[in-house]
C-alpha positions, -999 to +999 in steps of 0.1 A: +000+000+000+013+034-009+020+057+021+004+086+002-028+066+001-030+062+038-041+097+045-070+094+020-085+062+035-120+063+047-138+072+015-134+110+018-147+110+054-115+126+067-079+118+075-072+083+087-038+080+104-016+050+096-018+021+120-002-013+125-022-025+095+005-010+072+029-038+083+007-066+070+007-064+032+000-098+016+009-100-020-002-136-027-029-151-004-046-136+026-041-160+056-011-172+076+004-188+045+003-156+025+034-143+007+037-109+022+057-078+012+084-083+039+089-119+028+093-107-008+117-080+003+138-104+024+142-127-006+150-097-028+177-085-003+194-119-005+195-116-043+207-080-043+234-087-017+247-118-035+248-099-068+266-069-053+292-090-035+299-112-065+300-082-089+324-061-067+348-090-059+349-108-092+377-087-106+396-076-076+425-052-082+452-035-062+436-002-073+400-010-063+369+001-081+343+021-062+323-011-057+353-030-044+361-002-020+326-002-007+326-040-001+361-039+015+350-010+037+320-028+051+340-061+054+368-042+072+343-026+096+328-060+106+361-079+106+384-054+124+360-030+141+336-056+155+348-092+153+385-088+160+381-061+187+355-080+206+362-117+201+399-115+200+426-123+174+427-160+181+390-168+177+374-141+156+380-152+120+356-182+120+328-158+131+335-131+105+313-147+077+284-149+101+287-114+114+293-099+079+263-117+066+241-105+095+253-069+091+247-068+053+213-086+056+200-063+083+214-031+067+199-037+033+165-047+048+165-017+070+174+007+041+144-007+022+124+015+045+136+047+029+138+036-007+109+048-029+100+015-046+103-007-015+093+017+013+092-010+039+119-019+065+117-057+066+129-058+102+097-040+113+080-074+111+090-090+144+095-125+130+126-114+111+147-099+139+136-126+163+147-153+138+181-136+135+184-133+173+175-170+176+203-179+153+228-159+173+214-174+206+219-209+193+254-202+180+269-186+210+256-214+233+270-241+210+304-225+206+305-219+244+298-256+252+322-268+225+350-249+242+342-253+279+322-285+279+285-287+287+287-286+325+317-262+325+298-237+303+267-235+325+288-237+357+307-207+346+276-185+348+283-181+385+314-160+392+340-176+414+342-165+451+305-159+457+291-169+491+274-203+489+240-188+499+240-165+469+250-191+443+214-204+435+199-169+431+228-157+409+227-188+388+190-185+382+194-148+373+222-155+349+204-184+334+173-162+327+196-137+311+213-162+288+182-182+279+157-154+276+168-118+281+196-117+255+178-131+225+145-113+232+162-079+238+185-084+208+155-090+185+131-065+201+157-036+199+159-040+162+122-045+157+112-016+179+134+009+162+124-001+127+087-003+136+086+031+153+106+048+126+085+035+097+052+044+113+064+079+122+075+084+086+042+071+073+024+095+097+043+126+085+042+117+048+005+107+047-005+136+070+014+161+049-002+148+017-037+151+032-031+187+042-016+196+008-048+182-008-071+201+017-062+236+004-062+268+024-037+273+052-033+236+055-012+237+023+015+255+042+013+231+072+015+202+047+046+217+031+063+221+065+053+186+074+069+172+043+101+191+052+101+174+085+094+141+068+125+146+046+147+154+076+133+124+094+141+102+064+178+113+066+177+106+104+161+072+098+189+063+074+214+068+102+192+048+126+190+020+101+227+018+098+232+021+136+207-007+143+225-031+119+258-022+136+244-025+171+229-059+164+261-072+149+281-057+178+260-074+204+261-107+185+299-105+186+299-096+222+277-126+232+300-149+211+330-133+227+316-140+262+309-176+253+344-185+240+364-164+264+388-183+286+374-167+317+338-175+308 
């Protein structure tokens, strides 16, 4: 559904502000098995990312092209600025492909929210960020148990030197954090920012369009509203990059904690 159409809903009875219904856009089918707009965009993002990475690295050169520079810049950010700094020089390389893939996937799907022909951040559908958070949750537990052993991994949740009376309570709190709090907050943080940003942009754009169509003094108000919408779009682009970065950063941090010698 076009955002411009949101302000004109209601059959001419007045302005209808955008609601959560704009996040459910079935393209094929109408029930739980429908192929929705976010599903289509998620698949499209995989195709675009694959094409871009192959195209920019197929003919690598000492003097890189602009595409190669962009790819190497993003890879260097994830490899050196996130994975190596947080996980450490001995362990980080095996996790770079995962973290780089996560960053690229989230970034492209977030940026879909400000592109004219897509106009939808895929991560504003809660199933997508929670699925990515679940992948990270499974991986950091598996690598932690591989390194420290099953019992050693869970035993290390309790810091050494605690009074015996505090051990059960601390263990339960740490267990809740590892099993529930980390994956839920990791997914909800990304979802909440993308959801709120998209609905605010829809509100400004649709409201501005409605006022521009109303005539009179509202035309001026509509123009000002669209200026705010443009500024918000620029700000949203920054937020979309930062959320991809923060998600990848926290994923690396959780993995680092799981494989650390002092875990």
